C-alpha positions as CSV (number, residue, x, y, z in Angstrom):
1,M,3.6,-17.2,39.4
2,R,2.7,-20.8,39.1
3,I,1.5,-21.5,35.6
4,V,0.2,-24.8,34.4
5,L,0.7,-25.8,30.8
6,V,-1.3,-28.3,28.9
7,E,-0.1,-29.0,25.5
8,D,0.4,-32.4,23.7
9,N,2.9,-30.9,21.1
10,Q,5.9,-31.7,23.1
11,M,8.3,-29.4,21.0
12,L,6.0,-26.4,21.5
13,A,5.5,-27.2,25.0
14,E,9.1,-27.4,25.7
15,G,10.0,-24.2,24.1
16,I,7.0,-22.3,26.1
17,Q,8.3,-24.2,29.3
18,K,11.8,-22.8,29.0
19,V,10.7,-19.2,28.1
20,L,8.2,-18.9,31.2
21,I,10.8,-20.8,33.3
22,D,13.6,-18.0,32.2
23,E,11.0,-15.2,33.3
24,G,10.8,-16.7,37.1
25,H,7.8,-18.5,36.6
26,S,7.3,-22.2,37.8
27,V,5.7,-24.3,35.2
28,D,3.6,-27.5,35.3
29,Y,3.6,-29.4,32.1
30,F,1.2,-32.0,31.1
31,I,0.1,-33.7,27.7
32,D,-2.6,-35.5,28.7
33,G,-5.8,-33.5,29.3
34,G,-7.3,-36.0,32.1
35,R,-4.2,-36.1,34.2
36,A,-3.8,-31.9,33.9
37,D,-7.6,-31.8,35.1
38,Q,-7.1,-33.9,37.9
39,H,-3.6,-31.9,38.8
40,L,-5.7,-28.8,38.8
41,S,-8.6,-29.6,40.7
42,L,-6.3,-30.6,43.6
43,E,-3.4,-28.1,43.3
44,G,-5.0,-25.2,41.4
45,A,-2.6,-22.5,39.5
46,D,-1.9,-19.1,39.3
47,L,-2.8,-19.4,35.6
48,A,-3.5,-22.0,33.0
49,I,-2.6,-22.3,29.3
50,I,-4.5,-24.9,27.5
51,D,-4.8,-26.1,24.4
52,I,-8.2,-27.2,22.9
53,N,-7.1,-31.0,21.0
54,L,-5.8,-32.9,23.9
55,P,-5.6,-36.5,24.5
56,T,-8.4,-38.1,27.0
57,L,-10.1,-34.5,27.7
58,D,-10.0,-31.7,25.5
59,G,-9.2,-28.0,26.7
60,V,-12.7,-26.7,26.4
61,S,-13.8,-29.6,28.8
62,I,-10.9,-28.9,31.1
63,T,-11.9,-25.0,31.2
64,K,-15.5,-26.1,31.8
65,N,-14.5,-28.5,35.0
66,I,-12.4,-25.4,36.2
67,R,-15.1,-22.9,36.2
68,K,-17.7,-25.4,37.8
69,R,-15.2,-25.9,40.5
70,N,-15.5,-22.3,41.3
71,Q,-11.5,-22.0,40.6
72,L,-11.1,-18.2,39.2
73,F,-7.8,-18.2,38.1
74,P,-6.9,-17.2,34.5
75,I,-6.9,-19.2,31.5
76,I,-5.4,-18.9,28.1
77,M,-6.3,-21.2,25.5
78,L,-4.2,-22.3,22.8
79,T,-5.4,-23.9,19.0
80,A,-4.8,-24.2,15.5
81,R,-8.4,-23.5,15.1
82,G,-8.8,-19.8,14.4
83,S,-12.6,-20.0,13.6
84,T,-15.1,-17.0,15.2
85,S,-16.9,-20.3,16.7
86,D,-14.1,-21.9,18.2
87,R,-13.0,-18.7,20.1
88,V,-16.8,-18.4,20.7
89,N,-17.0,-21.7,22.5
90,G,-13.6,-21.5,24.4
91,L,-14.6,-18.1,26.1
92,D,-17.9,-19.2,26.7
93,A,-16.5,-22.4,28.5
94,G,-14.7,-19.9,30.9
95,A,-11.3,-19.2,29.0
96,D,-10.3,-15.5,29.8
97,D,-7.9,-15.4,26.4
98,Y,-7.6,-17.3,22.9
99,L,-4.2,-17.5,21.2
100,V,-4.0,-19.1,17.7
101,K,-1.0,-21.2,16.4
102,P,1.7,-20.5,15.1
103,F,2.4,-17.4,17.4
104,K,5.3,-15.7,18.7
105,M,6.5,-16.1,22.6
106,E,6.1,-12.1,22.6
107,E,2.5,-12.6,22.2
108,L,1.7,-15.1,24.7
109,D,3.9,-12.9,27.5
110,A,1.8,-10.0,26.7
111,R,-1.3,-11.9,27.2
112,I,0.0,-13.5,30.6
113,R,1.0,-9.9,32.0
114,A,-2.1,-8.5,30.9
115,L,-4.0,-11.3,32.6
116,S,-1.6,-11.4,35.7
117,R,-2.2,-7.4,36.1
118,R,-6.1,-8.3,36.4
119,S,-5.4,-10.6,39.0
120,I,-3.3,-8.6,40.9
121,N,-5.7,-5.9,40.6
122,L,-7.6,-8.2,43.4
123,L,-4.7,-7.8,45.8
124,T,-3.2,-4.9,47.6
125,K,-0.7,-3.5,44.9
126,H,1.5,-2.2,47.7
127,E,2.0,-5.0,50.6
128,E,3.6,-3.7,53.8
129,I,5.5,-6.3,56.0
130,G,8.2,-5.4,58.6
131,D,10.0,-2.4,57.4
132,L,9.8,-3.5,53.5
133,I,7.2,-2.5,50.8
134,F,6.5,-4.9,48.1
135,D,5.3,-3.5,44.5
136,R,3.1,-6.4,43.0
137,N,3.1,-4.8,39.9
138,S,6.6,-4.5,39.1
139,R,7.6,-7.7,41.8
140,R,10.0,-5.1,43.3
141,I,10.7,-4.8,47.0
142,F,11.6,-1.6,48.7
143,F,13.4,-0.3,52.1
144,N,12.8,3.5,52.2
145,N,13.5,4.3,48.6
146,Y,16.1,1.3,48.6
147,E,15.3,-1.6,46.3
148,L,16.0,-4.9,48.0
149,S,17.9,-7.3,45.7
150,L,16.8,-10.9,45.7
151,N,17.9,-13.6,43.0
152,R,14.9,-14.9,41.2
153,R,14.2,-18.0,43.3
154,E,14.5,-15.8,46.6
155,L,12.0,-13.2,45.0
156,T,9.6,-16.2,44.2
157,L,9.6,-17.5,47.6
158,F,9.1,-14.2,49.1
159,E,6.1,-13.6,47.0
160,I,4.6,-17.0,48.0
161,L,5.1,-16.5,51.5
162,L,3.7,-12.7,51.5
163,N,0.8,-13.9,49.4
164,K,-0.3,-16.2,52.4
165,K,1.2,-14.1,55.3
166,G,0.3,-15.5,58.5
167,Q,-0.2,-18.6,57.3
168,Y,1.6,-22.0,56.9
169,I,2.6,-23.2,54.0
170,S,4.2,-26.8,53.2
171,K,7.4,-27.5,51.9
172,S,6.4,-29.7,49.2
173,F,3.7,-27.1,47.9
174,L,7.2,-24.1,48.1
175,A,9.0,-27.0,46.0
176,D,6.5,-27.5,43.5
177,T,5.5,-23.9,43.3
178,Q,9.3,-22.7,42.8
179,Y,10.5,-25.9,40.7
180,G,7.4,-27.5,39.1
181,V,5.6,-30.3,40.3
182,G,7.7,-33.4,39.8
183,A,10.8,-31.7,39.5
184,D,14.1,-33.9,40.1
185,I,14.9,-31.6,43.3
186,N,16.4,-32.6,46.8
187,I,13.5,-31.1,49.2
188,N,16.2,-29.9,51.3
189,A,16.7,-27.3,48.4
190,V,13.7,-25.5,49.9
191,E,15.1,-25.5,53.3
192,I,18.4,-24.0,52.0
193,S,16.2,-21.3,50.2
194,I,14.3,-20.9,53.2
195,S,17.3,-20.2,55.3
196,R,18.9,-17.7,53.0
197,L,15.9,-15.7,52.9
198,R,15.2,-16.0,56.5
199,K,18.6,-14.5,57.1
200,I,17.9,-11.6,54.7
201,L,14.7,-10.6,55.9
202,S,15.6,-10.4,59.6
203,D,17.3,-7.3,59.3
204,Y,13.8,-5.6,58.1
205,K,11.8,-6.7,60.9
206,I,10.1,-9.8,59.2
207,Q,10.3,-13.4,60.5
208,I,9.8,-16.8,58.9
209,T,8.9,-19.2,61.5
210,T,9.0,-23.1,61.0
211,A,6.4,-25.7,62.3
212,R,7.9,-29.3,62.0
213,G,5.6,-31.4,60.1
214,I,3.3,-28.3,59.0
215,G,5.4,-25.8,57.1
216,Y,6.7,-22.2,57.0
217,M,4.9,-18.7,57.8
218,M,6.1,-15.1,57.5
219,T,5.0,-12.6,59.7
220,D,6.0,-9.5,60.9
221,S,8.5,-9.8,63.6
222,I,7.0,-9.6,67.5
223,Q,9.2,-6.6,68.9
224,E,10.1,-6.4,72.4
């Protein structure tokens, strides 16, 4: 999942980011509210975690802008304010959930899982492609009754390509989604990941097509 985290407490943000990355998510982290809003307007997210008190643009304003743009991804608001009026303002702005600091990561994890399930319900729970079935709830891939084993990055890449099955996805988008926007990586790392995944999936009647200068697309293999 591609998560945007907007939090000006660097120590807290780095702690949240580390845990989420360890769990297989991609995290784009911003301190400045204005920059975060600009990024979200262009790139979107699968889920956003937004603090209320931020430099340049506050979290409530960011949330309102997101909803004005008809971006529907879930939003969790973070704040040290615990009053009923603050919670109401955040939810009225378009937030889906509200977490008061200090909190335990287990609670944030639970909120993320709950909102993810809500989003997943809008998609097919069991997606078939080639000879494989992907269980979106558990993020597990099956061939008949056998579970296909992929590492974390391969699974994330598979999920991204499957969600846009039949559409080309740019290399830069895949890099940003897997590693986070601005991550210090060699873009060729995406090509290596694609090559490995393509080799694995070819045994299950799935192909990943490359269009130079455009990106990658995953489809069922065309059988002669």
